[in-house]
N, C-alpha and C positions, 0 to 999 in steps of 0.2 A: 442393516441399513440398505435401502433400495432407492433408486431414483426412478420415479414414474413419470413418463411423458404423456400428457393428457391427450386423449382422443376425443372426437366429436361427441360420442355418446356418454362420456364420463361425467359423473357428479362427485362431489366430495363424499356423499354417502356410499355410492357404488365403489369408489376407490377404497374407502375405509373397510367395507365389507370384504373386498378382494384380499386385503392384506391382514385382516383380522385385528385392526387397531381402531381406536375411537376417532370419530370425526373431529372431536375437540383437539386431539393431538395434531392431526394434520393441519387444522386451521391455525393453531398456535405456532407450530414449528415453521410454517410457511407464510405467516403474517397475512392470512387471508382476511378480507373484510366482508361483512354482510352486504348482500345476500349470498356470498361465497361463490360468485361466478368464476369460471375458469376460462383460460384461453387455450385453444387447440395448439399443441406444441409446447405448452408450459411444462417446465420440469419441477416436480414436487419431490421433496425429500420425505421418505417414509422411514422413520426411525423407531425401532423398538428399544433403543438404549435407554438407560436411566438418565435422569436430568442432571447428574453431577458432572461438572467439567473435569477433565483429566489433562494435566499438562505434561506431555511426553516429548514435545519439541519446543524450541524457543519461538515465541510468537510476540512480535512487536506491533503496536498500533500507534500511528501518528494522530494527534488531535490538537485542535486549537483550544485555548482556554475558555471559549464560549460554548463548548460542547454541553449538551443538556445533561443534567445529573442522571436522568433516567437511562439515557443511552449509555453513559459511562458505567453505571452500575450493572447494566445488562451485559456489557462487553468485557469488563475487567476480569471476571472469573476465568476467561479463556486466554488471557494475556500473561506473559512473563515480564514484558517491559511496556511502558507507556511513554512515548516520546512527545514531549510538550513542544509544540511548534508556535513560534520559534523566537530565538534570541538573535540579535544582530550585533554589529560592532562598527567602530569608526576606523579610519585609516591608521589612527594612533593606537588602536587596540583597546579602546574603551568599550566595555560590554554594554549593549542596549537591550534591556529586558522587554518582554512582550507588553503591549499597551494595557492588557488586562491582567489581573492578579492570578497567579498560578497555584496559590496555596491550596485551594479546594481540590484541584486535580491531584496534586502531590499527596495530600492527606488521604484522599480516596484510594489512590493506588496502593499506598502502604496498608490501608485497611484490608485490601484484598491480596496482600503479600505480592504485589507487582512492583517492579523496580522502576521508579520515575527517572526519565532521561531528559537532559537538557539538549535541545536541538539547536545547533549553531548554523546560521545561514548568512551569506554575504549580500543582503538586500540593500540596494541603493535607495535614494529618496523616492524613486518612482515605483518602488515595491517589486522590482525585478532583480534577478541575479546580476551582480556587477563584477565583471572580471578585473576591472581596474582596482576595485576595493580589495579583491583577493590578492592581486599583484603587490599592492602596497603593503599588505600584511606579511605575506610569505617571504618578502625580500627585506624585511626590516626586523632584525633580532630584538630590538628594543620594544617595538610594537607587539611582537609575539609574546615576550615575557610579560608585558603589561596585561595582555589579554588572558594569558594563562593564570596570572595572579588573581585577576578579577573572576575568572571561571572558578577557581578554587574557593574563593570567598562566597560566591553564589551557591556552589554545590553544598558547602557546609551550612550556610544560613538557611537555605530552602529545603535541604534534605534530599537532593538528587543523588542518584547512584552512578551517574556517568554522563558522558557527552557524546552526542551523535553529530559528526561533522558532515553537513550537507552542502557542499560547494559545487556549483555547476558552471559550465562555460569557462573553465580554467584555460588561460592562454597556453598554447603548446610550449612557449618559452618558460613558463612557470611550473612545468610538470614536476621536475625534480625538487624545486623549492617547496612545492605543495606537499610532496611526499615527506620531505624532511620536517615540515611543519607538523604533519600528522604524527610522525615518529616522536617528535619532541613533546607534543601534547600527551601522547600515550605513555611514554616513559615517565613523565612527571606525574600524571594522574594515577597511574598504576601503583606507584609508590605509596599513594594515599588511599589505596583500595577502591579507586574509581575505574570503571571500564570506559573504553573509547571505541566507537564504531565509525565507519565512514560509508557514505552512500556513493555508489558507482554507477555511472551511465552504462547502459547495456551494450557493451562491446562484444563483438563476436570474433574479433581477430586483433592481434597485437598492433597491426599497422593500420587499423581502421581510421579513415579520414573523417574530419568534421570537428567543430569546436566543442561539441559535447564529449568527444572521445579522446582527442589527442593529449589533453592535459591530465588524463587519468592513467597512471601506471598500475595496472592490476597487480602485478607481482610485488612491486614495491609497497603499495598501499595495503595489500593483503598481509604482508609481513609487518608493516608498521602498526596497524590497528589490531585490536582484540578480535573484531569480526567485522564483516562488511554486509551491506545491503545492495543487491543487484536491482536497479530500478527497472524491472522488467514490465513496463507498462508505457502507455502513451505512444504506441505506434498509430493507433487511431487517437487523434487529439483535436482540440478546439478548432484549429485553423487548417487541419489537414483533410484529406478526402475520407469519406465514410469507410471504415474498416474496423476490425476487432481491436479493442484497446490493448489487449494482452494476448496476441496469437501464440498458440503453443509451439508452432514451428520456430518462431523467432526466439521465444524463451529458451527452448532447447539448445539453439545455437549458442546463446549467451552462456548458458550453464556449461555446455561442453567445452567452451573456451575457458571459462572461469576456473574450472577444476584443474586445468593444466598450469595455472598460475597461483592458485590459492587453495589451501587445504579445504576439502568439502565441509569439514566440521566448523569452519569459520564463515560459511556462506548462508545468508538468508536470501530467498527470492522475494521480489516485490509483488504484491497482489493488489489490484485496483478494486476498491469498493464503490464503484460507480460505472456509469456508461455515458454515451453521448447520443444526442438527437440532432441529426443534420437536416437542414432544409435542402431540397434538391431543385434544380441540378446544382452540383457542386461547382463553384468557380473559385480557383486559387486566388487568394488575396481579398476575396469578397465574402465568401461563405464563412459563417461562424456557427459552430455547433453549441448546443446547450448541454451543460452537464446534467445528468439524470441519475437518480439512485436506482439500484438494482430492483428493489421492491416496487418503486415508482414505475419503472419501465414495464414490468408485468401488468400492473394496474392500468397503464396507458393502453397496452395491447388489448386488454379486456374491454376497456371503454370504447375503443375504436372498432372492436369486433374483428380483429385481424389475427391470423395465425402466426405463431412464433416459429421461425425457422431455425435450423442449427447447422453451422458450417462444420462438417465432420473433419476437415483438414486442419482448420485453425482452432477447433474446439471452442466455438463461441456462438451464443444465440444472437439473433437479429430479427428485425421485422420492418415492414414499411407500412405507412398509413397516409391518408390524405386529410388535410385540415385547411379550411379557407382557401381551397384551390391550389394548395401547395403540398407536394408530396414530401414526406419525411422518411429518413432511414435511421434506425436506432440499433446500436450495438451495446451490449451490456454483459454482465456476468451472471451465471446461474449455477446451480449445484453440479451440473455436468461440466462446465468449464472449470469450476473450482476443483472438481475431482481430478481433472487432467493435471492441474498444477500440483495437487497433493501427491499424485502418483510420481511426478518428477522429483519431488522432495525425497520420497522413499527410494526411488531408483538410484539417485546419486548420493544418498545418505547425507543430505544437507543439514545444516544447523537448524533451519526452520524457515519462517516466513515473516515478512514485514508488510503491514497493510497501510496503504495510502488511500484513504484515511478512514477513521472509525466514527466520523461525525453522524452518520446515519446507520441505524441498526439493520443488519441483514442476518436475522437469527438463524436461518437455515445454514448459512456459511459456518457459524460457530458450532452448530450441532454436527454438521458434516465433518468438520475438523476434529471434533472430539471422537466421533465414531471411527475416523481413520487412524488416529494415533493413540488408541487405548493401550 
């Protein structure tokens, strides 16, 4: 496996000749489209491996029920778990299923011997994380028992293999109550052979301030759940300034702290399967970035005729372009930035990775993952 960074004189044919592989394989692996133009600075995966996925680490992918069947079938061979996003609940602990049927996703996961997971989120009526809803649940034993009973019923009826608890913006005063809730769910479901995981905001210190962090007790939650997902993405986000979505320096800080609180074999790191396109100049509270797929980002650079740059410190690709007299800045993921994350998994002997999300196919990512963890 090699990563080739495109130079001005490169063509798909010349690259294929250099590495002694077929042009068709380069085109397929990297999702190139006719007439197979390239961008200077574009990272291409050159893989001589066979096409059979090999599962050597745990790999989870989050997906909404409206994922296309084609994307799901292309992705499932590389996953060990498929997290269905998402179920909600009321303050009384009544489970709220997704608006669309999840049966197809669950059946397809089982067909590929992938464990389907029920993702539980505290969304309010506005579709955002609601910490008052969390507070009502974790401080009410009756509501908790009602929710657990309904989770068990849904797990059995639908054929899920476990629950992923994705609660964000937990009030600091609810920190211990939330940990107790996760412990309660885990102990109850484990007796029935279901697993429980919990998503953790990316803390880099035990005393880190902020609503995202103060309600999450890494040590307590790591002990309470079967495994955890570090949400190591969204440094660059919709309403923030242009920057890498998942900068490797920040991810490393989070992992270095996490392994002091949680066994490495229980930790998955989060990997974003997307990027952002910001209009410039950035103005706090006004500028809003557009979400963009990784393959889409490269095609945009090709269409605009601009070079793709690479931040060697943060291990992330980016580029700028002009459209309608407005300059844009795009940050996304490519095989170089993904390799840096895979290297971190190997360095710390982590459990694996969790992808937010798998709604768009990035084939080179899965081939790279396979080639890394043979």
